N, C-alpha and C positions, 0 to 999 in steps of 0.2 A: 402594388405596395402601398399607395395612401390609403386604399379600401381596407387593406388590413389592419394597418397603424389606426384608423379610424374606428373600425370594431373594436380592437383591444382597448382603446381609451374608453367607448362606451361602456364596455364590458367593466370595467374598473371604475370608474366614475359614478357608474348609475349605481353600484352597491358598495357604497361606503357606509362603514359602521357608523354610530354614534358616537362610539370612543375613536380616538385617531390611531393608534398603536396598537399592535398586535403584539404580544411578547411570549414566544414559545420557551418555557423554562427547562434547562437540562440539569438540573440536579436530582433529588430523589423523589421529587413530586411528579417527574414526567412519566407518564404511561406507557411511552413507548419512544425510546431516546433512537432507535435505529430509523424509523419511519420520519421523525423530526427532520433528519438530515434530505431526506426526499422530498418532504414540502419544502425546505429552503430551496432546494433545485428546482421544483416547481414553479415557484413564485420568480425566482430569477428567469426561467423560460418566458413569463411573462412580461419581462421587461421591467419588472418592480425592484428595487434595491433592499437588499438586506444587509443588517448591520449585525455583525458577531460581538456578543459582549463578552471578552475575554475575562474568565475567572470570576463571573457574576452569574451564580446560579449553574455551575457546572458547564458555562460556557452556553448562553442562552442566547436566541437569535431574535431581533427587533425586526419589524416593517410596520409599513401602513397598512392599517385595518381595511379591510375588503370583506364584504359577507362572501363572497366565494372563497377567498381562504379560510375563513372559519368554516364554511361548510366543509371544505377538502379536509381540514384539522379534525372534524367530526367524524368523517368518512373513513379516515386512516387512522384513529383511534389515538390522536396527537394531542396530549394538554397544551392548552394555552389560556392565557388570559387577556384581558384588555384595559388599557390604560391610557391615559390624556397626554397630549403633546408636552404639557408642561412638567406630568409625572416622568416621563421620560428624558426631557431636557434635565432636569434634578437628577435623575439617577448617572447620567453620562456625565454631568459636572462633578459629581461624587468621583466617578471613576477615573475622571481626568486629574484629581490630587496627586500630586507627585509621591505621596505618602501611601497610595492606596496602589497595592499590585493588580491593578487592571487595565484594560484599554479596549477601545472599540476600534473595529477593523470593518470595512466596506466591503460587501461582497457585490459584485459589478456585471457578472456574466457568468453562462453556463460553461464548464469546462469542457472540451469534447473528449471522451474518453475511449481507450483502446486496451482490450486486453488479449497479450499474446497467448494464444492456446490453440493447439492443433483443432481442427474443422472436427474431427472423428471424435466417437465415445472416449473416454478416459476411465480407468479404474479407480479413481478418486475423483471427489469434490474439489471444489476451488472457493476458499472462504471469501474470497472479493467478487466473484460472479454471483454467490449466493447472497451476498449482502447486498449488493448492486440491484439484485432482481426483488428482493426482499422492500428494500426501501423506495424502490420503484423509480431508480435512476437508470436513463439507457445508457447502453456502451456498445461498441462494436468489437467484434472478435475478429484478430489479424493474426497471419502466422508468418512462416517465412517468405512467401511469396510477395505478401504486401509490403515486408520491411525491405526487402532486397529489391523492390519496383520503387522504393523512394516515397511511399505512401507515410511514412512515420510523422513528417512536418505537418500534417493537417491534422493532427491531434495535439492536445495540451497535455494530455495525461497519460502514461502508458504503465500498465500492470503486467510484471512476468508472471505467468502462470508456473506450475511447479515443474519447469524445464531443468534438464541439466546440460548447461551451454558448454561443458566440457567434452560432450559425443560421447560419454560412457552409459547413456540411456539409465540414469539414476542409480549405478552400480547395483541395478535388480538382477544380475547376470547369474549370482550363485542361488537364488532363492525362486527365480521366475523365469529362467531362460526357455523352459519348456510350455510355459502358459501362452495361451492362444494372444492376448492382449499384447504380450511382451514381443512375440514374434512379428505380429502386426505392426506394433511400435517400430519395430527395426526396419520392416520392407517399406514402410512409408517414408522415414527418414533418409533412407538411402536412394528411393526414388526421387524424393526432393532435391538430394545433393546431385544427384547425376543430371535431374531436371536445370540446375544452377550451373553446370559445367564444375562441379567441385567431384576428386576421386573420394573423399573422405566427410563423413557426418562432420566429424570434427572440424574439418576446413570449412564446412557449410556454417556451422555454428560459429566459429571465430568472424565471419564475415559479418553475420546477423550482430555479434555482439559490438562491432564496429560501427554499424547502422545504428545501434541504439545510444552506442556513446555518442556518435555525432547529434542526435535526438536532444541528449541531455545537455550535451556543450550548448548547444545552440539557443536553450532556453526551455526546455521541455522537463516536464517533472516526472521523475520515475519511480514507480513504487515496486518492490519484491518481496515475497515471502517465501519462507520454507528454503528447499534447494536452489529457487532461481537467485537467491543473495547470493551464498559463499560460490558456486559455481559459475555465476557470470564475472564476478571478481578474479576466479581461478583462470577462467578463458582469457580474461584480459592479459593477467600476467603472464600467460603463457602461449602469449603470440608468436607463432613460429616454431614453437616446440611440441614434438609429438609426446602428450604425456598418456596416450591411450594404449593398452594392452591388445595383444592380436584379437582377441574374441570381440572386440569393439569396431577394430580398422582394418583388420588384417595383417599388420605387422607390430612387433615388439614394441614398446615404450624407448623413446631414445635414451641412449647413455648420455648421464650427468643433467638428466631433467631438471631436478631440482634446484641445481647450481644454476641453471639458464633463466629461473622464473625472472621477470622484472616487476619489481612491486610498484614502482612508479608507473605503471600504466593501470593498476588496479584503482577503483573508486575509495572502496571503505578501509580495505583490512591489507595487512603487511608482515613478513616474515613467518607466513604460514610455511608448513611443509605438507606436500601433496601426498595422499593417501595411493602408494603404487601397487598394492595387493588388489587383484582385481575382483576378490572373492570376499572382500570387507566390505560392508554396505556404508562407507564415508567416502568423501571425497577428498577431505584436508583436515588439517589440524583446526581450522576456524571454528567449526563445531564443536561445543562440548564432547566429551567423550561418555557416552552412556553408562558405561561400564564402571566408571570411577566417580559420576556425578552423586550418585547415592542420596537421593532427596525422594520423600514420597509425595504422592499426588496431593494430598491434602496440606503439603505444607511446601509446595512447588508454586511461590510467588514471585512476582518483581513489583518494584516500586515505578511509578513515574517521579522521575525529579521536576522540581520546582524551578520556573524561569521567571525571569522579570519580564511582566508583559510589554512594558514601556521599552526596554531595550533590547529583549530578546524574543522578540514577537514570532518569528516562523516556530521556534520550539515551542513556546506558548501555545500557538495554534494547534500544533500537533499534538500535546499532552490534554487538551480538553478534554475533561472526564467528571463524572459523578463520583468516583471511586480512586483513589490513588494508589491502591493496591490491587493489583491485578492479576487474575488466575493465570498459572503458567500452562503451557500447553506444548507438547513434543511435535516432532516431525522427521523429514529426512534431514533436515537442519534445525535444530531445537532452539540454540542459543548461540553466541558468539564468545569466545574466549577474549577477555578485554585486552589481555596484552598483545593480541594480533589486530586491534583495531587501530587505526591511524589518530594520531593526535588530531589531527584537523577536523576529526568527524565527532558530532554532538553525540552523547550516550543519552537518550531521552527516558528509557525506561532498563532497569538492571537488578540484578540480585548481587548486592554486595559481599554478601557471605559466600556466594559460590564463584566469586570474581567473575560473572558473565554478564554480558551485555544482551537486552532484549529486543530493543527499539532505538534504532540510530538513525542520525540523518547527515546530510553532509551537501555540500555545493559543488559544483564541477562544471566549469565555464561558465555561463549564463544560466544554467540549468540546476536542479534540485534533485536528491536522491534520498528516499527512506528505505531502510530495509528491516523487517521484521520476522523474526524468528519462530518456527513453530508452523503447524498446519492450521488447525482448526480452535479458535478461540473457545468453543463451548464443548469440545470434544477432545480430551486430555491425550487419549492414545488413539488416533484416529489409524485404523488399519486399512491396507489394500482390499478395494472390495466392498468394504462397510458402506451403507446406506447414507446419503448427505444429512446433515444437521437439518432440524425444521426450526427455523429462526423465528416462528411466531410462538415457540416456547422459550425463547429469549431474546424478548424484545428491549431489555435493557441491560444489553452485554457491555461491560466495559471493554473486552477485549476486541468487541469488532467496533465501537465507536473510534478507535485507533485508526483504523482502515478508513471509515468515513470522513475523519479530521482531513485526511491525506485528499480524499476526493473532491473537498470544496478549497483546498488549499489554494489551487489555479485561478480560483474567481477572486481573491482578496487584493484589492486597489494596494499597488504598491506605494511604501511609505518613502520619505527620502531617508537616505542611509544617517543615523546619527552618530555625532562626534563628539 
């Protein structure tokens, strides 16, 4: 251990640049926003502190200037500038002015990241794993075995892949029940349920949702996209209630299932109605109805709301971006009906004219959760079986930046609550 520390100290003290601070701008001047997050993660891995300059040049990063950090930025195509300590201190003093909507938070450690996803190949990609790979941020893939075996507390941050936690296989039955991938998915899920002593897949997923609930309540950071957002909350509210039809679990949906939902158990949503029709590609009224949405791709946008960096630090962190208007994108769950979002939840991104929320955040116990509607921020209507997006073509994606804000969030040094 002492030898490792000595090597790290030699590595960084022997390669100090003439300028004392390295600034990674995150405004329109940045050549590769996505890899800039990877640089910050890489620096934290070396036990070097990073400061996140909220609302300064799109949420820039500031750190001590070392030659090897500069070389890594050049290697990854990340824009940077070098400034003196005096300049950095003047900048932070300006940001500290109460009249300026800006703040500085410290990133102190790397978050240990897990992605909840089947180990076998899926007929769709996942935005989070794609952007983590592109940004060169490491993560572990875990699934039901690891969750039920109690491995979640060993992680700081958990992403829910495009899972259907209600046990209805994404409501793909009508369109894909004869597809080989669908049959394989059902067989694997049933085998997993049997392995863990459950008669139904819905019962297996209910147990998994509770483990994830406990992880979050204990201080974990939960991030979900697309169908994992609403299906998770539905599974929580439907605890002990059979909401699956015969083709999903072998028997009919429970009589009066709708009236037996307990919205107090869900994290983000309330007053929703489950979709009982097994042939309809929808799980509930939480997701906006594509038949009545009536918006063209070019006009499908949502705005990031502005927050006080000094008072509302968490939503400020999660909305750092170089653009405040973000292109919308569809998914199994595209956007959330605002009238079904709990009042305790913060809406960070929305389309007010359509009365829909796209990006929301809340607290649960000692932990936090963020739900983000849609499938792929750079592929408007990503269909099953289509090839994954090449993020090298979208290095400045505002939609993907929102995911990476959440990745670094567990690294932030906690501030004392302001009163």
